[in-house]
N, C-alpha and C positions, 0 to 999 in steps of 0.2 A: 504494500502501500502505501502509494505515494504522499509525502509532509505537503501538507498545501500551506503556502502561508496567508499570516492573518489577513483580512479585508477591512476596508474603514466599511463604516454606514453606509456612505455613499456608493460604493463599489456593492455591496448587500443589493440597496437597494436599486440602485440599477441592473443589477442580475435578476434579481424578482419581477420589475416589468418588465425584461423582455425574457421572461419565461424559461428564464434555464436554471438549474441545480445551484444552488447556495453554496455549497463548497467549493467548486468546479470552475462554475461560470460556464459553463459547454454543454451540458448533457442537457435534453429535453425534460423539463418538470410533467408535462402533462401529457396523455395516451389519448384524451380524448379532449375535446372543447374546458369541460370542468372537470375530466378523470384524473386523479392523478398517476403518476406511472408508476409500478412497486419501490423502483430504485434506480438509480440514474443508471442512465446506458453508456457512460464514459468514466464516470470512478466510483462508481459502485454505492453509491447513498442511498442507504437505506430510509425511505420514506414513511416508516411506522410512524414519527416522532408527529406528524405535521396533525398539528390538529386547531384549525382554525374558525370553528366552528361558524357561526352568523357573524362574524367582525368584517370580511367584505362585501357582506350584502347588505349591513349593515350602515356603513360611510358612501356605497353607491346609491342606496335610498336617500339616505338624505340629501348629500351633491346633486341628486339627479331631480328629488322632488321640490328643491329651492329655486332646480335652472327652471324645469316646466313650468310649476305657479307662478315661477314671477312674469314668463311668456305668455303665460296665458291670463294675467288679470294686464299686461299690456295692450294686447291684442284684443281684451273684452271691454276696458276701459275707451282703447282709441279707435275700436271700426262695432264693436256690439255685434258680432258675427251672429248667425245659428247654429243652435247646439250641434248641429251634426256636422258643422265647416271645423267648431271646437273640435270634433272628435277624429275627424279623417287631420286636423291638425297634430295634435298634442300623442295620442297613440303611437305614429312611426316616433315620434324624440322621447316617450317614453320609453321603447324599446330598444333606441339606438342609445341612449341615456344609463342604461344600467344593464344589457348584454352585451355590448362594445367592452365597456371598461373591469366588467367581472373578473376575470381570468387576470390581467392584469394586478387587480388588487389583490386578488387571494393569494398567485407566486407573489406580489410584495410582501406578505403579511408572513409567508412563510417565511421570506429569504431573513427578512426580518428577525421572527423569531429562532431560525437557527442562529443568526448576526449574534445576537443577546443570552442563546444558549436557554431560551424560556424552557421554563419545566410546569408539571404543577403543583401547586402547594402543598407542603408536607406540614403537615403538625410534629412536634419536638416534642418529645419528654424531657422535661424540665426536673432536675433533682430538689427532693424535698429538701 
């Protein structure tokens, strides 16, 4: 096994945004759209440690919601279009602002989790 030099937070973040392995920066992280590969195809890093939970989805929902609601309010106040036009305008924008960045956000959180060696919290027994 090769020793990999430590990375900066910026390097780890860039590897995450590129959907590359957080350790070597070359292997693919995904086997499907959001399905993680079992391990890196280059360095063999086992991806079993990964647990992003709902974190990426929450970030994306908050950002996308702010963008879409702001745009919809501006269009409503300025032009007052019918409701069917709102649906035609905002449904594609909702899909684009949620699905497109979700993969990169998930891998970004994975890379940062790897960089900071994040692990589940553990209770320790204190001496009496």
